[in-house]
Structures are given as structure tokens and as C-alpha cells.
Steps between C-alpha positions, in 0.01 A plus 500: 500500500744438212467240230799314641327481846187354335709242318699412810183449698361266228825308466451135599121517471311266253311663222219307334366536155210293371555398136284339226545145611374586854839433661662733738859600433703624790774749439741517792782731581358794307785722396520827316532467126258206477132490403253398772332243273586217266404493138302184413435520130716340234858441608500778762468271806781671694500820689616787276800693634347837441494823685251586776401857537432676831121475473509122535394436130718324246683668218618350174310180558330384184165398650313519821361188670146599382628528138665158528168349621323648192776379269483148637124490477522599136757237437292228665190618302692465167626152602150386577372635166778323314426170683126529406583571134738203479235265667234610254739473204605146607138394549385634159805346328430162657138512403581592134798265469323185627193419296210342671419141400156336504442129482221321319392149602343235280352180641349191334274248666426159350125443546478244223298175565779265594740619230849633498559866392816607329609867538780667314546881518748704298616854429637577160724806544704443709441130454391336819373141513349394831515138397210245495300470814298182541198546734302214645126550571446785760870598485606860433802677344592868550776730371568872528703755311596874515258706293687672212426567135715205401303248704217356294453131603277263316404158631412170327260275687455140382314184607461195285496612131351842576673828578448874556765774455446859623675801635497577871685838514279730296327796668147374414565166673653672802188726531280196491710343780404793725861530633857379463401134562345310205354164585422265216292185531501221244179297474365257242294778339784745469723742684364749745639817660422613851403859571637585844249774562183310422645153592344361187662288232441609141536269194788615282619235262389164364708197416635458148696236314 
């Protein structure tokens, strides 16, 4: 039978082609001079008005449906790779751009025998004065700060006519604390520091004039 007869017999029938996105496109009213499939890649979403040869295959069409599927798979793979690269770059940039901060806590407990304890802590550069804190017997005072090289607090403890001034931010003192919480206790015999690991207070400083 002639090609024209084949085409006439197929006229009005629906031709289905499965594309990359798993959707079926129906091409109706198949006529000579048109391809039997739709291009799906890029901007080629319309049927190409190209010639059809007598064997039923297409001529002058840029790509077959199988080629379009491969092209779209490659495009999607590149998109996924680009997305992963952007996510990794953003995550690394965020972690580098935002420095991590660590806090250090200092606490004083008044364990004097029915005496008031005065506590005044300062940092020299930048100058920070935490103001005078007056602690009644068994009362406590605590402050915290972000650990940086510029933070080097020293505290002045007084009761009656005696006092004791010492640093609370040096590495040796922090090691003796056993963590990032340093607990100081003022007693009549001197100032003691608690080691969080051993749960024991150690004598550190006596009272001077």
C-alpha cells in the first residue's frame, strides 16, 4: 500500500509518546509534513513541521525522543550538582563568617561569719566596670562574659578593713576551676576556689590590708 494510504489510515488516530517528565503527549490529526513526536528539551516544546519519509521515520528532526530524554537527564544532573555546590559553599561561608563564642561564668559566695562582702570586678581594655556588689552573709553574685583575648577581669573583694584583689580570667585559674564556671567562696580565713571535677575547694588568696 502507498505511503498516502498509510497516512490516511492513521489520520485522526492518537499517537502517544512518553517523555522525560513521565507525561503522555497526544498528537492528533497526524498529517504529512509533520513529525510524529514532540521535542521536549529546551524551547522545543511544539511539534516540528518537518518532513516524514515513507518508512515512517522522521527526517530533519534535530533529536529523537530518546535523545531528548538523555539531554534532559544530563541537564537535571547538572542542576543537582550546582545546587549541592551552592549549599556547601553557603554552609562553609556561614561557618567561617560567624565566629563561635564561648562564655565564662564567675560566681562569688559570701561565707563570712556574719559579715558583708563587697565585690567589684573590672576589665581594663576595653574598660568595663561591673559596679560594686554588696553581698549579705550566704548571698551570691555571678556574672559572665564572652571569652576573647581582650577580656581579662580582675575582682576586688573587701570586708571590714581587709581586701583581696586577683584575676579571674587567666588560663591557670580556669584550669583550676575544671570548666567554664568558676565558683569563689569568701571565708574568714581567705578566698577559696571550687574545682568542679573534684568538688573540692582550694585555698587561693588571703586577706590583706
